[in-house]
N, C-alpha and C positions, 0 to 999 in steps of 0.2 A: 314576324320573323319567319322566313321561309325554311324549308327542310334542309337546304344546303348549309345555311348558317348554323343550324342546329347540329349538323354532322361535324363541323370544325370547332365545336365547343364541348367543354366538359365542366359540368357543374356551373354553368353560366360564365365560364372563362374560356377565352380563346386558347387553342392548343399551343400556340407559340409562346403563350405566357406561362404555361405549366412548367415545372422543374424537369430537368433532364434525368430520367430514371437511371442512367448509366454513369453519372458523375455524383460525387459526394455533395451533400447540400451545402450551400454557402451560409456562413455565419455572419450575422449582422454585428459589426464591432460595437455599435451603439447599444446592443442588447446585453452586453456583458459577456463574461466567459461561461458558456454553457457546455464546455467540452466534457464536463463530468457526466453530462446527460447522454453522451453519445455511446452507443453500444461498443463494447470492446471484444476483440477476438479472444477466445479461451486459450488458443495456442500462444498468442503474443503475451498474454498475462502469465502463462506458465514459464515461458522463457525469461520473463522479467524476474520472476521469483528465483529461478535457477541462477541468474546473474547476480542477484542480491546475495544468495547463499554463498556462491563462490567468492564474491568480494569479501563477505564477512569472514569466511574461513581464512582467506589470505591475510586479512587485516589482523585477526586474532593471532594467527601463527607468527606474523611479523612482530607483533607486540610482545608475544611470549619469547621470541628469540632475542629481542632487544633487551628485555628486562631480566630474563632468567637463564639464558643460554649463552654464556661467554664463548667467544671464538677459540679460547684456549682450552676448552673442556677436554679435547682429545689429548692434550699434553699433560693433563693433571694425573697424579698417581691414583691408583685404585682406592676406593673407599675401604675395601677390606683386603689389604695387601698380604703377601705371604709372610709367615712368621716361621722362624727356625727355633724350635724349643731346645734349650740346652740344659743339661744337668748342672748341678751346682759346681761340678768340676770343669764345665765347659764342653762336655761331650754332646754332640747332636743326638737328640732322642726322637724327634718327630718334626716333620715339615707340614705346615698347613697353609691353605690359601693359594691364590694365584700371584704370579710375579710379573710386575711391570717396571721396567727400568727407565732411565732418563730418555727423553726424546732424541731422535736423530734429525739431522739436517740433510735433505736430499743432495744439496750442493757439495757437501763434504764427503759423500760416499763415493765408492768406485762407481763410475757412470753406468757400468753394466748392472749394478744392483737395482736402482730404480727402473732401469730399462726392462729388467726381467718382470717386474710387477706390472708395468704398463703393457707389455707384450701379451701377458696371459690374462690380465683382468680388464684392460680398457685400452685397446689399440689407438683409439681416436681421442685419448685423454687431452692431448695438447691442442686439439682443434675444436672440441665441442664446448658448450656453455653450461654444463651441469648435467644435462641428459643427452643421450645419443639416440635419436629416433631410428637411425639405421641399425644400431645394435638391438634395439627393442624389436624391430621388425624381423631381424634375423633370428632372434630368440623365439619369437612367436612361431615362425615357420618351422624351426627345429623341434620345438616342443609339440607342435601339431603332428609332425611326421613321426615323432617317437611315441605319441599317445600319452604323454605326461611331461612333467617339468624336467627337462634335461639340461637346459641352458638358461642363464639369467641375462637380463639386459641392463642391469644396473651399472652405472659408471662408478669409478673410484670416488667421485664426489658424492654420489648417492650412498655408497657404502659407508663413507665417513659420516654422512648425515644420520644414517641408520644406527651405527655403532655408538655414536657419541651423544645423540640427542633423543633417540626413540627407542621404544620397546621392540622386542623381536616378534610380536604377533603379526600375522599376515591379514591385512584388511585393506579395503580401498581407502579408508580414511588415513591409515598410516602411510600408504603409498603416496597419497596426495601431499601429506606433510613432508615426506621425504623429498619430493620434487621441489616444493617451496623452499625447504632448507638448502637443497643443492643450489638453487638459484642464488640464495642469500650468501652462501659460502663463496660461490664464484664471483659475486659482486664485491666481497670484502677481502678476499685472499688471492694471492698469486697462485699459479699452478704448482710451483715448488712448495709453497706453504701448505697447500692442500695435500700434496703427495707426502710431505714430511709428517703431517698429522696422521695421515692414513697409516703409514708404515710404523709410526710410533705407538699406535693403539690397536692394531688389528690382532686377532688371536691366532697363535701358531701351534696350538695343541700343548699337551703336557702341563697345562696350567700356566702357560707363558704368554704374555701380551707384549707386543712391541718388538721391533726388529733388534734392538740392543739386547734385550733379555733373551730372545730366540737365538741370536748369534752366540751368546755366551753359553746358553744351555745346550745347544746341539753341537757346536763346533769349538767352544772354549776360545773364542776370539772376539775382537771388537768388530762392530758392523762395518767400520771403514776398511777393514782388511779382508772382507769376504771375497772368495774366489768366484769365478763364473759359475762353476758347478754348484757351489754352496748357495749362491744367490738364486739360482734356478730352483734348487730344492725348497728354499724358504718361500719363494714366490708361489710355488706350486701347492704349498700346504694350505694357503688361505681358503681354497675352495671347500675343503673338508678336513680341518685341522685335527679333529679327534680321530678320524679314521686313517689319516695319512701320516700321523706323527711317526717319524723314522725310528724312534725308539721302540715302537710297537709294530709298525708295518713298513720295514725298510724297502721291500720290493715295491710296494705301492707308491711310496714316496719317490723312489728312483724312476719309476715309470712315468710319474707325473712330471718330474724334473726334465725328462727327455722331451716331453711335449712342450714344456716352457722353452727349451733350447730351440726346438723347431719353430715355435712362434717368433722367437727372437730373430731367427734366420729369415723368416717370411717378412718381417718388418724391416729387414736390412740393418739390424743392430749389429749382428755378427754374420760372418759368412757361413754358408751351408757346410763347408768343410770343417770349420771350427766347431760348429754345433755337433757334427758327427764325431769329431775327435775328442770332445770333452768326456772325461771319465766321471761317472756318477759319484756324487759326494757320499761320504759315510760319516755318521755322527760319531763324536768321541764316546768312549766307553764310560758309562756312568759308574764310577767306583764308589763302593760303600754307600749304596742307596739308603737313604733315611726313610723309615716308614712314614706314611701320612697319618696313621692313626694308631694309638695305643689307648689303653684304659686311662692312664694318667693324662695323656695329651688331650683326649676328648673332654676330660673334666676341667683341665686348666685353660684350654684354648679360649673360651669366652672371656675369661678374666684377662688373659694376655692381650686379646684384641682391643680391650678397653684401656690398656695401660699405655698406649702410645698413639700418636697421630699418624695419619696416612703419610706414606713416604715411598720413594722409589725403591726398587730392588727388593731385597729380602731383609726383614727386620729380625735381628737376633734377640731372643728373650730368654734370660736366665730364669731357671726355676729352682725349687727346693729339692728336687729329686736327687737322691744319692745313687749313682750308677752301680756301685758295688752292692748296696743293700737291695736295690731293685733286682739284680741278678739272683741274689739269695732268695728273695721272695718268690720269684718265678720258679726257681728250682724246688722250693719247698712245696708249692702248690702242685707242680708236676709230679713230684714223688709221693704225694699223699696217698695213702691206701684207703680211698673212699669210694671205690667202685665207680659207678657212673654218676655219682652226685656232683654237684657244683660246689665251688669254694671261692672265697674272696678273702683278701688280706689287705689291711691298710696299716702302715707304720708311720708314726709321726714323732716329732720332738714334743716335750711337755708344753712348748709354747704354740703348738699347732702346725709347725712346718712339716708337711707331708714328705717323707723321704723314700717311700716305696708304696706302690699300689698295684694290686692285681684284682681285676673285677670278675674274673672267671677263669676257667681252665684253658680257654682258647679264644683270643680276640678275633681271629680269622673266622672261627665257627660262629661266635656270638659276641658282637661288640657291646652288648648290654652290660653296663657296669653294675655289678651286684654290690659293690662297695659304696656307691654313691646314689644310684638310681633306685635300687630295690628297697622297699620298706617292709621288713619282716619283724615278727615278734621277737624281742630280745630274751624272753623268758626270765630266769632268775638273775641275769646280768642287770636287770632293772632294779633289783633289790638294793643296789648302791644308794639310790635316792631315798628309799624307805629308811635305811639305817642312818643316812646323813640327817634326815629330818628328825630322827630319834635323838641323835647326838645333840642337835640344836635345841631339842626340847628338854635336855638335861639328863638323858640316859648316858650310861657308860657301857663299854663292852662287857664288864663283869656283872651288870645287872641281870636279873633273872626274867625269863619269859616262859609262858606255858607252851610247850610243844605238844598240843593235843587238839583233836578236831574242834573246829569252830564253824558256825553257820552265820552268814551275814546276808540279809535280804533273800533268804531262801537258798543261798548258794553255799556249799560246803567244800572248800579246797582240800585236796588230799596231798600228802607227802609223796614224792615220786617213788620212794622205796617202800612205802606203806608202813613205815615204822614211826611211832610217836614216842618220844623220850621223856615226857613229863617236863618238869622244870629244868631248864638249861640256861646257860648264860647267852647273852646276845652274841658273843663271839662264837660260841659253838653253833648257835642257830644259823648264823651267817655262813660259817665254814661248812656246815652240813647241808646248807640250802633248804632249811625247813620252810615249806610253804605255809603251813598252819601258823607258825610263829611270825612270818613276815606279814601275813594278812592281819593277824591280831595286833601286831605292832603298828601297822599302818592305820588301823581304826583307832588306836589309842592316841597317836600323835596327830591324827587328822589327815584325811586324803588331800585336803587343800595344801597342807604343808609339804606333803610328798610331791605333789605336782609343782609346787613352787620351787622346791629343791631341784627338780628335773629341769625346769625352765631356766633357773639361774645358772646351771652348769651347761646350758647350751642346747637342750633338746627343743627343737622347733616343730616337730611333727605333732599332729593332733593327739591329745591325751584325754580319754574319757574319764569322767568323775564316777568311777565304779569301783567296787571292792576288788575286782580282778586286776586292776591296773597295777597293784603291788607286785603281781607275778609276771609283769611284762607282757600283757596281752595286747598292747597298742603297738602298731607297726612303727619302727624307726629305721633310719639308715645306719649302716655299719659305721660310716665316718662320723656321724654326729654322736653316736654312742661312744666311739673311741675318743672323741674330743672331750666328752664329759669325764672319762677316766683320766684324760690328760690334765683336766682341771684339778683333780685330786693329786696327781703326780707333781704338779707345779705349785699347788696351794693357792692358785688364783683362778677366777672364773669371770666370764665364760671363756673357754678356749675355742677358737674357730679354726677348723682345719683349712689350710691354705697351701697353694702350690707355687705362689710367687713370693719373692722376698718382700717383707713388709717394711715400710719406711720407719726409721728410728723415731721414737716418740720421747721427748724430753720428760724429765721427772718433775718439771716445775708446776706452776699453778695451772698452766694450760692443760696439762695431762689430767690434773685433778678434776677440772670441769668437764673434759671430754670423755673421761672414763665412765662407763656404765656398768662395770663389773665390780668385783670385790675380792676379798681374800678370805680363805678359810681360817677360822679361829684356831690358832696353833694347838692350844690345849683342849679346847672343847670339841673341835670338829676334825682337824687335820690328823693329829696324832692317833685318836681312836679309830678313824677310818683306815689309816695305814695298818694299824694293829689287826683289824678284822680282815682286810684284804690279804695281809701276809698269812693269816691263819687259813683262809680259804685256799690259797695257792700252795701252801706247804703242808698243811695238816688235814685239809678238807677235800671237797670234790675236785679241786683243781691241782692236786699234788703231782700229777704227771707233768705239769708245766714247770715245776720248780727247777731253778738253775743253781749254780754254785755261788751266785751272788743274791742279795735280797730280792725276792720276787714277790710281786703283788698282783692280785687278779681275782676274777670271779668267773665261774662257769654260767652258762645259760642253756636251758633245754625247753622247748615249747611243747605244747600239748601234742600227744601222739608222736613225739620225737620228729616233728617236721623240720625244726631248725635246731642247730647245735652251735654254740658259740663259746669262745674264751676271749675275754678282754683283760689285758694286764699290762704291767710296765716293770722294767728293770733297767738299771743303768740310765741312759739318756733316751730311751725309746719307749713309746707307748704303742702297743700293737693290738689290733682287733682281728679276730679270725671268725669267719662264718662258714658253715657247711650246711647245705640243704639241696632241695630239688626245685627246679623252675616250675614244675607242675604241682608243687606243694604236697607231694606224697611223703609218707613216713620214711625215715632213715633206718627203721628197724630198731635195733638196740643201741644205736649210737646216741651218746649224750655229750654235753659240753665238756665233760671230764675225760672223754676218751680221745677220739681222733682230733677234735679241735685243739685240746690241750697239748697233744703230742705234736701236732703241726706247728703250734705256736712255739713250743720248745725247740723243734728242729730248726725253725727260722732264727730264733733268738740266740741259740747257742753259737751259730756262726756270726750273726749280726753283732753281738756284744764283743766278740773277739776282734772283728774287723773295725768296729766303731771306736772302741777304746775310750769312750767318754764316760765320765763319772756320773753325770746327771746332777739334778738339784740336791741340795742338802735337805734331807728329810728328818723330821722330828720323830725318829723311830729307832728303836734298838730291839733286834730280834729277841723274842722270849726264848730262853734256853732252859728247859726243865732241869732240876737237879739230877745228878747221876743216880740210877737206881741202887738201892741197898741190896748187896748180894748176901744170900743166906750163908751161915757157917758151914763149911765143908770139911770132911775128914781128910787129913793129910795122908798121902800114900807113903810118906817117909816113916820108918819105925821110930817109936818113942825113944829107944836107946840112942838114936842118932842125934837126939837133941841134947845129949850129955857128952860132948866131945872129950872132956877131961877123963872121964871114966874109960872110954875106949882107948885113949892113948896110954893110960896106966896099965890096962890089961895087956897091951902089946909089949910094953917095956918089961913087965914081969915075965912074959914068955921068952923074951930074948935072954934075960938073966939066967933062967933055968937051963937054957941050951948051952950057955957058955960054961956054967959051973959043972955040968955033966962031963965036959971034956977035960 
């Protein structure tokens, strides 16, 4: 082989037989599919994964929409609709939650009303297919020029998707879902159906959702009767409803409504002359505005929201609150001479219906409810359970107990007045609130029995098994302590304080099996406890609370005078009063028998007169001591005056002598 032949060969093969380096290699079909062995471009592989991911997101979103997101969701009432709480007389006392009324139909409205929303929110609504690239581009340019987000590019369909199906967080994932849902809505709904759902669910400020509720709230009219100016104002609120609500920012709402009118003129819906001539709308005056929160409303609202199913508009819920008694309670707290201390009061019926509640001196300053949320030591008011356990163990109010120092587990309780009276009756020990006698009695009957009595009467707060529990060292709420006293007032336990009317329970066999409580033994428990509670409120530490009718109650004062209480009942009312400081500092010389007892009496004096209810029949007759024997006293009348016949005889003789001398 010569040199020329060698030049035109490579590896022993002719050049023309070698494969073309600029074309992909040919695959022999007979050799099988070896495509997996070919090198793949990293860029092509990346784009394939992106396509798979997008397809998966679209598929998952569509499946989620089909199975969990009904098209009618925007038309459904709110899960947590507005409630209007009413007193037992039917007087509005508080309004809670947002209002969403029945849906509107775009075709039945004044044509200018939907036109106003389209003009300001989505000019090309009738022409796009869910998203508007032109609006998105315009918004991007405007935001870039402004150096921040000043304009949105979302269509009405996208806004409906966001408000009805998605959360409010801002992320690319949520935006992608919004676009997919917008396409889905456009595929299944007509433009009028989309617009109707949008206007029926969008937020208009002041806790109002939907055009029907907004028209009624701001203008007191049906949405079908809205004027041009009113439609423009409502359409303008959608951009920033909380900031532009006309009840708070009328000037801002009117300025925005004029912009809506200008947009309507630009889109040829109305003439420029009509836009200029339109007078800005003014909302109706909100008469007798009902507060959104009170101590009682905050407490009863969670129960009220569970008492009914979601519905359109505003749900009216009757409560147990008595408007007259509530005013008396507020006035009593406001007029209490307690300096800068806080105070709370709760009044209920013996069956637990709360008729008045004040959780502090000012709800506006502090909405913390000291009647239901605070757990403070009850002090001697807790002795109710010690003496009830003793009555169950066979003691009587006339039995004797040693009122002298006692030491238990290295702890020695002291009487608040420092006086020890030796052997005294249980009645006197309770009335004088002897700490030594209460601890001694608790240890005799057993702490477990004391704790059991507290639990049965409705105390649910943690109670330690310690000697000091007899003196009320465990924190409890005022309402649960007052409920326990209500159990004594009614003779049945437990009593649960409640703010909503309870369903009537029959007295048949069903109520026998469903009942978890009991009744106080009339002779063993109920009558003796009433005896001692009367003594404490009329002869003991609580005598400042005594009324002109049978009054029962007990004082409570905690260590270093941090808390002072009086809990008692008279007529058909059971009332608890607490005074203290939020920082737990001392009240000085104040005790349960001073300001709390006086506050209790100030409230009850008016409440009993207004209420005029007799209350339950109690197995009690007030003990009246025999009248004191007066010592013999010397009469100022002369002894001779005690013989009238002698005096008359002397006068007659003097007259005879006078006549004979003449």
